C-alpha positions as CSV (number, residue, x, y, z in Angstrom):
1,G,76.8,-59.0,93.7
2,R,72.9,-59.5,95.6
3,G,71.7,-56.6,94.0
4,S,69.1,-54.1,95.0
5,L,65.5,-53.1,95.3
6,I,65.5,-49.8,94.6
7,G,68.8,-48.8,92.8
8,D,69.7,-45.2,91.4
9,C,65.9,-44.0,91.3
10,T,65.5,-41.4,88.7
11,G,61.8,-40.9,89.2
12,F,58.8,-42.0,87.0
13,G,59.5,-41.0,84.1
14,V,57.0,-42.8,81.9
15,R,54.4,-40.0,80.9
16,G,51.5,-41.2,79.6
17,S,51.7,-44.8,80.5
18,A,50.0,-47.4,82.8
19,F,51.9,-50.9,84.0
20,G,50.4,-53.7,85.2
21,V,51.1,-57.5,85.8
22,R,48.9,-60.2,86.5
23,G,50.4,-64.0,85.9
24,S,53.0,-63.9,83.4
25,A,52.7,-61.3,81.1
26,F,53.0,-57.3,81.6
27,G,53.1,-54.1,79.3
28,V,50.5,-51.8,78.7
29,R,50.3,-48.0,77.5
30,G,47.8,-45.5,77.7
31,S,46.2,-43.7,74.7
32,G,43.5,-41.7,73.4
33,R,42.5,-38.7,75.0
34,R,43.7,-37.0,78.5
35,T,42.2,-35.2,80.5
36,I,43.9,-33.2,83.5
37,P,42.1,-33.3,86.9
38,T,41.2,-30.4,88.7
39,S,40.3,-32.2,92.3
40,W,41.3,-35.3,93.9
41,N,37.9,-36.6,92.9
42,K,38.0,-36.2,89.1
43,T,40.1,-38.9,87.2
44,M,42.0,-39.5,83.7
45,A,40.3,-41.3,81.1
46,K,42.7,-43.7,78.9
47,K,42.3,-46.5,76.7
48,L,44.7,-49.1,77.5
49,E,46.3,-51.2,74.3
50,L,48.7,-54.0,75.0
51,I,51.9,-53.2,73.6
52,R,54.0,-56.2,74.6
53,E,54.0,-59.1,77.0
54,E,56.9,-61.9,78.3
55,K,57.0,-64.8,80.6
56,L,58.7,-63.7,83.3
57,Y,60.8,-66.9,83.2
58,R,62.1,-65.4,79.7
59,L,63.4,-62.7,81.8
60,V,65.4,-63.4,84.9
61,P,68.2,-65.1,84.6
62,G,68.3,-68.4,86.7
63,T,64.6,-69.4,86.0
64,K,63.4,-72.0,83.6
65,K,59.8,-72.3,81.9
66,R,58.9,-74.9,84.6
67,S,59.6,-72.3,87.6
68,R,56.1,-71.5,89.2
69,L,56.3,-67.5,89.2
70,E,52.9,-66.6,90.2
71,A,53.3,-62.9,90.0
72,S,51.1,-60.8,91.8
73,G,52.0,-57.2,92.1
74,V,54.2,-54.8,90.1
75,A,55.3,-51.6,91.2
76,L,57.8,-49.2,89.2
77,V,61.1,-48.2,90.6
78,D,62.3,-45.6,88.0
79,S,61.5,-45.2,84.0
80,K,63.5,-48.3,83.7
81,T,62.7,-50.7,86.1
82,A,59.9,-52.7,87.7
83,L,59.6,-54.5,90.9
84,V,57.3,-57.8,90.7
85,V,56.3,-60.4,93.6
86,F,55.0,-63.3,93.8
87,D,52.0,-65.0,96.3
88,N,54.0,-68.4,96.3
89,M,57.7,-67.2,97.2
90,N,59.6,-64.8,99.5
91,L,61.5,-63.3,96.2
92,V,61.3,-59.9,94.4
93,A,62.1,-60.0,90.8
94,R,64.1,-56.8,89.7
95,V,63.0,-56.6,86.0
96,D,63.7,-54.0,83.4
97,I,60.6,-52.7,81.7
98,S,61.8,-53.1,78.0
99,L,60.8,-56.9,78.4
100,K,64.3,-58.3,77.6
101,R,66.6,-60.4,79.3
102,R,69.3,-58.2,80.9
103,P,72.0,-58.6,83.4
104,A,70.4,-56.5,85.9
105,N,67.2,-58.6,86.0
106,R,67.2,-61.1,89.1
107,L,65.6,-62.5,92.0
108,L,66.2,-61.1,95.3
109,P,65.3,-62.6,98.5
110,A,62.8,-60.9,100.6
111,P,62.7,-62.4,104.3
112,S,59.2,-62.0,105.3
113,L,56.7,-63.5,108.3
114,G,54.7,-64.8,105.7
115,M,55.1,-67.0,102.3
116,G,54.7,-64.8,99.5
117,F,53.3,-61.5,98.7
118,E,50.3,-60.1,97.0
119,D,51.5,-56.5,96.1
120,V,54.1,-53.9,96.2
121,A,54.5,-50.5,96.3
122,V,57.7,-48.3,96.6
123,D,58.8,-44.9,98.2
124,R,60.9,-43.4,95.5
125,D,62.1,-40.8,97.9
126,G,62.7,-42.5,101.2
127,R,64.0,-45.4,98.8
128,R,62.2,-47.9,100.3
129,A,60.2,-51.0,98.6
130,F,56.8,-52.2,100.9
131,C,55.4,-56.0,100.1
132,L,51.8,-56.8,101.1
133,I,51.0,-60.2,103.1
134,E,47.3,-60.4,102.5
135,A,46.5,-62.3,105.9
136,L,48.1,-64.7,108.5
137,E,47.7,-65.5,111.9
138,D,48.6,-63.2,114.4
139,I,49.9,-64.3,117.9
140,D,46.8,-63.2,118.9
141,G,45.2,-66.3,117.0
142,R,43.5,-63.4,114.3
143,L,44.1,-63.2,110.9
144,R,45.4,-59.9,109.6
145,G,47.9,-58.4,106.8
146,F,50.9,-57.0,107.3
147,V,53.5,-54.9,105.4
148,A,56.8,-56.1,105.0
149,E,59.6,-53.1,104.6
150,Y,63.0,-53.4,102.9
151,D,65.5,-50.6,102.2
152,A,66.7,-49.7,98.7
153,A,69.5,-52.8,99.1
154,G,66.7,-55.3,100.0
155,H,67.6,-55.6,103.6
156,F,64.5,-56.5,105.9
157,I,63.9,-53.2,107.9
158,R,60.2,-54.4,109.8
159,C,57.0,-56.0,109.1
160,S,54.2,-54.1,110.4
161,R,50.5,-55.4,111.4
162,L,47.5,-54.0,109.7
163,E,44.5,-54.0,112.2
164,T,41.8,-55.3,110.1
165,V,40.8,-58.7,110.8
166,F,39.5,-61.3,108.4
167,R,37.6,-64.6,108.8
168,K,39.8,-66.4,106.2
169,G,43.5,-66.1,105.0
170,N,42.5,-66.1,101.3
171,K,40.2,-63.2,101.7
172,G,42.5,-60.5,102.9
173,F,44.3,-57.6,101.5
174,E,45.1,-57.8,97.6
175,G,46.6,-54.6,96.4
176,L,48.8,-51.6,98.0
177,T,50.3,-48.5,96.9
178,H,52.4,-45.8,98.9
179,W,51.8,-42.0,98.4
180,R,52.9,-38.9,99.6
181,R,50.5,-35.6,100.1
182,G,51.0,-32.5,102.1
183,G,54.2,-34.1,103.5
184,A,52.4,-36.8,104.9
185,E,53.1,-40.3,103.8
186,Y,50.5,-43.2,103.4
187,L,50.5,-47.1,102.5
188,L,46.7,-47.6,100.9
189,A,45.8,-51.1,101.1
190,L,42.9,-52.9,99.0
191,R,40.9,-55.6,100.8
192,E,39.4,-58.3,98.9
193,D,36.2,-58.3,100.4
194,N,34.3,-56.8,103.1
195,H,32.6,-59.9,104.5
196,G,33.8,-60.7,108.4
197,A,36.5,-57.8,108.5
198,R,36.6,-55.9,111.7
């Protein structure tokens, strides 16, 4: 079968951990002292340690060493699964965070307005995934970022325009996270630079 993006979400479940992807390797673990924040202005301090890394082509069936898997973003779906997006293709990798080749690991098609994604965020409660398009030309000729939204089965829902205008297509949005607070839902996008953005 085609598989799904979200699958059966059971919550985050990775206590005291951090997870990151750049290029072809991922997997870090938090260690050291931890402070509990008393407000949103305080943060937790952790020492990060690389505990394992693996080339994505070794994890995803149907890919080879020469496959151009230019990973650009990752989001945890649950305590066992991560989604990885690529800035050079409209595919999302669903990968077991054990970093072992598993039958459930796969590349899923992700139809979108543009080619490739800069980052991915997951809404575990709403069972949706959001993929960030850095910047592309809108119908008015201006460069803007977009967010493509998918349901848990990986079906395209919509592509929403972000209002910021950029001067260069490769200087747009780079990071994305989903957040719920006080009954409201937010998508927070990180802009690469502020030069010429309106």
